[in-house]
VODOVEX-260918 format. One record per residue (C-alpha): residue in three letters; x, y, z. Coordinates in steps of 0.05 Angstrom, whole numbers. Layout:
% VODOVEX-260918
<ALA,<X,Y,Z>>
...
***
This chain:
% VODOVEX-260918
<MET,<-1313,122,25>>
<LYS,<-1377,162,17>>
<LYS,<-1412,174,82>>
<PRO,<-1482,144,87>>
<SER,<-1538,193,78>>
<LEU,<-1582,199,140>>
<ARG,<-1655,214,125>>
<PRO,<-1685,240,191>>
<SER,<-1757,229,207>>
<TYR,<-1803,242,266>>
<LEU,<-1808,167,277>>
<ILE,<-1735,169,299>>
<LEU,<-1752,224,347>>
<LEU,<-1806,183,380>>
<CYS,<-1758,125,388>>
<LEU,<-1705,170,419>>
<LEU,<-1749,202,471>>
<PRO,<-1800,160,507>>
<THR,<-1822,222,545>>
<VAL,<-1859,245,483>>
<SER,<-1908,187,489>>
<ARG,<-1906,187,566>>
<SER,<-1929,260,566>>
<GLN,<-1994,239,534>>
<ASP,<-2007,193,594>>
<LEU,<-1986,244,645>>
<SER,<-2023,304,616>>
<ARG,<-2062,326,556>>
<ASP,<-2036,396,563>>
<SER,<-2013,419,494>>
<ALA,<-1957,462,522>>
<LEU,<-1926,402,557>>
<GLU,<-1930,360,494>>
<ALA,<-1898,416,454>>
<GLN,<-1841,421,504>>
<ALA,<-1830,346,501>>
<ILE,<-1828,347,425>>
<LYS,<-1779,405,427>>
<HIS,<-1735,366,474>>
<ALA,<-1738,306,428>>
<VAL,<-1715,348,369>>
<GLN,<-1657,375,409>>
<LEU,<-1637,305,429>>
<PHE,<-1641,282,357>>
<HIS,<-1593,337,334>>
<GLN,<-1545,322,392>>
<THR,<-1546,247,376>>
<PHE,<-1533,254,302>>
<THR,<-1480,309,303>>
<PRO,<-1451,318,251>>
<GLU,<-1517,308,214>>
<ASN,<-1509,275,147>>
<GLY,<-1582,288,133>>
<LEU,<-1565,362,128>>
<PHE,<-1497,357,94>>
<ASN,<-1519,322,31>>
<GLY,<-1517,378,-19>>
<SER,<-1462,397,-68>>
<GLU,<-1410,452,-67>>
<TYR,<-1434,523,-73>>
<VAL,<-1391,566,-119>>
<PRO,<-1411,639,-124>>
<ASP,<-1404,678,-188>>
<THR,<-1382,747,-165>>
<ILE,<-1317,756,-203>>
<GLY,<-1314,821,-243>>
<LEU,<-1380,849,-220>>
<THR,<-1385,923,-236>>
<SER,<-1444,934,-191>>
<GLY,<-1493,895,-148>>
<PHE,<-1488,827,-114>>
<PRO,<-1526,762,-125>>
<TYR,<-1552,751,-54>>
<PHE,<-1619,769,-22>>
<GLU,<-1619,835,14>>
<MET,<-1545,840,34>>
<ASN,<-1477,819,8>>
<SER,<-1462,772,66>>
<ASP,<-1490,711,101>>
<GLN,<-1548,718,149>>
<PRO,<-1572,678,210>>
<GLY,<-1630,632,197>>
<TRP,<-1659,562,197>>
<VAL,<-1684,512,145>>
<ILE,<-1735,456,141>>
<TYR,<-1697,406,99>>
<ASN,<-1725,336,85>>
<HIS,<-1781,356,132>>
<MET,<-1733,366,191>>
<ARG,<-1718,435,220>>
<TYR,<-1646,457,231>>
<ASP,<-1632,520,271>>
<SER,<-1573,566,284>>
<LEU,<-1547,566,212>>
<HIS,<-1512,619,171>>
<LEU,<-1543,624,102>>
<TRP,<-1539,658,35>>
<TYR,<-1596,661,-16>>
<ASP,<-1564,668,-85>>
<LEU,<-1620,697,-127>>
<VAL,<-1581,692,-192>>
<LYS,<-1569,617,-185>>
<ASP,<-1633,606,-145>>
<GLN,<-1593,569,-92>>
<VAL,<-1593,571,-16>>
<ALA,<-1524,558,13>>
<MET,<-1494,551,83>>
<HIS,<-1428,547,118>>
<ASN,<-1405,475,121>>
<LEU,<-1390,464,195>>
<GLN,<-1351,402,178>>
<GLY,<-1300,444,141>>
<GLY,<-1281,449,68>>
<TYR,<-1327,480,17>>
<GLU,<-1392,518,27>>
<MET,<-1453,475,14>>
<ARG,<-1516,488,-26>>
<PHE,<-1582,455,-10>>
<ILE,<-1620,412,-59>>
<ASN,<-1680,456,-77>>
<GLU,<-1729,398,-81>>
<ARG,<-1713,378,-9>>
<LEU,<-1716,448,20>>
<GLN,<-1788,462,42>>
<GLU,<-1778,527,81>>
<PHE,<-1724,572,107>>
<GLN,<-1715,635,147>>
<LEU,<-1664,688,128>>
<GLY,<-1658,743,180>>
<ASN,<-1730,766,188>>
<HIS,<-1753,739,121>>
<HIS,<-1791,673,116>>
<PHE,<-1791,634,50>>
<ILE,<-1832,574,27>>
<ARG,<-1824,531,-35>>
<ILE,<-1882,534,-84>>
<VAL,<-1887,482,-139>>
<ARG,<-1922,499,-204>>
<ASP,<-1985,457,-218>>
<SER,<-2040,452,-270>>
<ILE,<-2083,504,-234>>
<ASN,<-2032,556,-216>>
<ARG,<-1979,566,-268>>
<VAL,<-1931,603,-224>>
<HIS,<-1856,591,-226>>
<THR,<-1831,534,-183>>
<ASP,<-1789,574,-134>>
<PHE,<-1780,601,-64>>
<TYR,<-1830,656,-45>>
<GLU,<-1825,703,14>>
<VAL,<-1887,704,58>>
<MET,<-1902,778,66>>
<VAL,<-1971,769,98>>
<ASN,<-2000,704,125>>
<GLY,<-2072,716,144>>
<PRO,<-2136,675,152>>
<LYS,<-2167,701,87>>
<ALA,<-2107,716,43>>
<ARG,<-2032,709,38>>
<LEU,<-1985,756,3>>
<LEU,<-1924,724,-29>>
<LYS,<-1864,757,-62>>
<ARG,<-1816,725,-111>>
<SER,<-1749,760,-115>>
<THR,<-1703,748,-174>>
<LYS,<-1636,773,-198>>
<THR,<-1602,764,-265>>
<LEU,<-1531,773,-287>>
<GLN,<-1525,824,-344>>
<GLU,<-1463,832,-387>>
<ASN,<-1444,892,-429>>
<PRO,<-1381,885,-471>>
<THR,<-1341,950,-479>>
<ILE,<-1277,966,-515>>
<ASN,<-1233,956,-454>>
<LYS,<-1271,903,-414>>
<LEU,<-1334,863,-402>>
<GLU,<-1379,898,-353>>
<ARG,<-1420,851,-309>>
<TYR,<-1476,876,-265>>
<ILE,<-1536,851,-227>>
<TYR,<-1608,868,-246>>
<ALA,<-1660,856,-191>>
<ASP,<-1735,845,-201>>
<SER,<-1794,820,-161>>
<SER,<-1866,796,-170>>
<TYR,<-1924,791,-122>>
<TYR,<-1981,742,-113>>
<LEU,<-2044,744,-72>>
<VAL,<-2064,674,-50>>
<LEU,<-2139,666,-42>>
<GLY,<-2158,594,-26>>
<ASP,<-2119,552,-76>>
<HIS,<-2111,607,-127>>
<PHE,<-2049,651,-139>>
<LEU,<-2068,719,-167>>
<PRO,<-2014,767,-192>>
<VAL,<-2018,835,-159>>
<ASN,<-1960,872,-191>>
<THR,<-2002,932,-210>>
<LYS,<-2057,971,-176>>
<GLY,<-2106,945,-229>>
<GLU,<-2088,873,-214>>
<LEU,<-2097,885,-139>>
<LEU,<-2166,916,-150>>
<SER,<-2185,858,-195>>
<ALA,<-2162,806,-145>>
<LEU,<-2202,839,-89>>
<LYS,<-2260,861,-133>>
<SER,<-2311,845,-79>>
<GLU,<-2279,900,-36>>
<LYS,<-2259,945,-94>>
<SER,<-2285,1011,-65>>
<ALA,<-2256,997,4>>
<VAL,<-2189,977,-27>>
<LYS,<-2187,1043,-65>>
<ALA,<-2199,1079,0>>
<GLN,<-2142,1041,33>>
<LEU,<-2096,1058,-24>>
<ARG,<-2113,1132,-16>>
<HIS,<-2103,1126,59>>
<THR,<-2031,1100,52>>
<LYS,<-2012,1163,13>>
<LEU,<-1958,1122,-21>>
<LYS,<-1945,1111,-95>>
<PHE,<-1960,1039,-113>>
<GLY,<-1903,1034,-164>>
<LYS,<-1850,1060,-115>>
<ASN,<-1874,1028,-50>>
<LYS,<-1903,960,-70>>
<ASP,<-1880,923,-8>>
<GLU,<-1910,972,40>>
<VAL,<-1974,985,1>>
<LEU,<-1989,912,-12>>
<THR,<-1974,889,59>>
<THR,<-2018,945,87>>
<VAL,<-2077,929,41>>
<VAL,<-2073,854,49>>
<ALA,<-2066,859,125>>
<TRP,<-2128,905,125>>
<TYR,<-2166,855,81>>
<ASN,<-2150,798,130>>
<GLY,<-2179,840,186>>
<GLN,<-2246,850,152>>
***
């Protein structure tokens, strides 16, 4: 029989722990309230272990057979520690893969059996090692790809997002079919509600045209080539812009 799917909500948390509401009567101190909420979340996870709200994806099957070079995962060819916000509930202490070829986030199934992949539409955020990802949905204003974007800089004036992708390339030869991974990435500067591509120095200057001269000075100051060091150059410039 199929196990019932549990859809966790913060209303359940409030029912589980009366101390959340009591803390409001005892003290208005925000730190105390945050501690009570954290305790409520911990109690929720303990009460509903194993959590069917988390284990409701399908089987994850990697496609790594016969690869000549490369691997499909983000950053390293192994799982990484992290957490997810899934169905608006945070789950910690997980071991995750981010398969960039299939655009799937997968985890070890602690209940045994197969590895499980998350349903993308229900996965709002996740952390993989030191990298934080959020899900962006394409709309009529910003025609970006609906996908997971790494938050490189999160400042008061601007955010820098990076979309990493990998594709599986195949090259038939006389003796065999060579299969290898091609990696690519694109960058967006988020100003207000607008996503502006900043994949070239010209696009960056255009996006920050009000500070064009100062941005040029910052680019010279880094002494790095934009094309070869995009991550470092863009994070440095956008961090500087947020500090202005």
